[in-house]
C-alpha positions, 0 to 999 in steps of 0.5 A: 133612522137607524145608527147604521144609516146615519154612520153610512151617511156621515162617513166620507167615501174614498171618492170624496176625500181629497188627495191629501186625505188619501192614505199614502200608497204602499212603498215598493219592497226594498231590496233584499240581497240573495247572494251567498256569502261566497258570491258576496266575497267574489263581488267585493273582490271582482266588482268592488261591491261593498255590502255596506255601501251598496244601497248608498251606491244605487241611490247615487245612480238613481240621483244622476239619472233624475238630475242628468236625464229627468225624461228618461223612462226607466225603472229606478228600483234598486234591483234594477239599477244594481245590474248596471253598477255590477256590470260596470264594477260600481263606477257611477259614470260608466254604469249610468252610460250603460243604462242610457245605451240600454234604452237607446239600443232598445229604441233604435232597434224596434224590430228586435226589442218590440214585443220581446216575450216568449209568447211571441217567439214560440217557434224560435224557442222550440227550434233549439237555436239557443239553449241554456244548460241547466247547470252552470260551469265551475265558475258559476257562469250560465252556459248558452248554447247556440246552434245556427244549424237549427235555424231555417232562413225560410221560416223567419228572419235572422232578427228573430234569433237575436230576439231570442238571445236578448230575451233570454239574457233579459231572463238570466240577468234577473238572477244576482248570481248571473250578475256576479259570475256572468255567462259563457257562450258556446257556439257550434257553427256545424252545417252553416253554409255560406248563404246562411252566413250571409244573413249575419252581415257586418251591419247586424254584427255590429249592432249585436256586438254593440249591445252586447258590449255597451248596451246590456248589463251582462258579463261575458266571461268566455266565447268558445266556437266549435266547428268554425267554417273558413268563411267565418274567419273572413266575417271575424276579420270584418267585426273584429274592429268593433270588439273590445280587446277584453271580449276579443281575448276571451273568444276561443275557437276549437277544432273537434277532437277525433271521436269516431270509433277506430279499431284499436282501444286507444281512441279514448286516450287520443281524445283525452290527450286532445282535450288536455291540450286545450284546458280552458275550453275542455268542459265546453268541448265535452259538453258540445260532443255529448250534445251532438252525440259524438261520444257515448255515455261510456266514453264520456265517463271514461274521459271525465275520469281520466282527464279530470279526476280532481274536479267531479264538477265538470261532470255537471256538463254531461248533457245532450240535446234530444228534439231541441230540448235539454235533458240530463244524461245518466244520473251516474254521470253527475255523481261520479 
């Protein structure tokens, strides 16, 4: 018999090795920070995140989960736990409660969170109900544009729209930049009738608000609403008790500036004046006007140059919707 066959016969196979003899499983890759120096500084100032203590804080939260909730089925990876610490400014107890709420919400609303993946929501994604602008605002916040008028209730229930919102948030929160900067919501309620609004009753509103406030590791920096119908004032009065004061104070409703052509050359000046009166929401109103094609590229360029000569970054919001897809407007707008 050859030496090769003797070797094969005497060498133990993997299957015959005992558990103690098996090579150790490779450890998952450790956390590597992807934040820029500017965002590291911002996280330190706004979130009390200290890079030198970051992994210690993550380990502390991990130990709390293992001790207090040993049966909780959750990821304990550094990057995953870090989302909850940042969302609660590195307060261990509040971060732990947010993590528990996150999983509780998903279990208590299976019709929303079961099979939450893009392939199951193709129609809703294609409708244009929710769009994330390809450029962030000047503070680095991603802008989520919600257009309920794109939803046809006979096609699918309102819970499908809610599923798309959470699917999008899950994708966005994977970015460390989003964890630090947060998001801005821009909602256009143009064309929303009473019958359509009735689908978003107090029960669903309470659940959605509860998850966004206490069950998801996201920082909502502002909510801007345009074309708010009168019926929504009544609905807001119902849901306001469920809103935390901080979130309620970050909600702004804006009336549409006059943008229809007029037989005199002062129309651009009029729009600019109205936009200057609402500086906090101005970039979002301009963005919405372009999305809904209520102003032309020429007028938008004049407005940006006149209203914000010192902030060219605002031009990054020059976008519009075409067939439910977000596209960049004339490249010259982004380089002015």
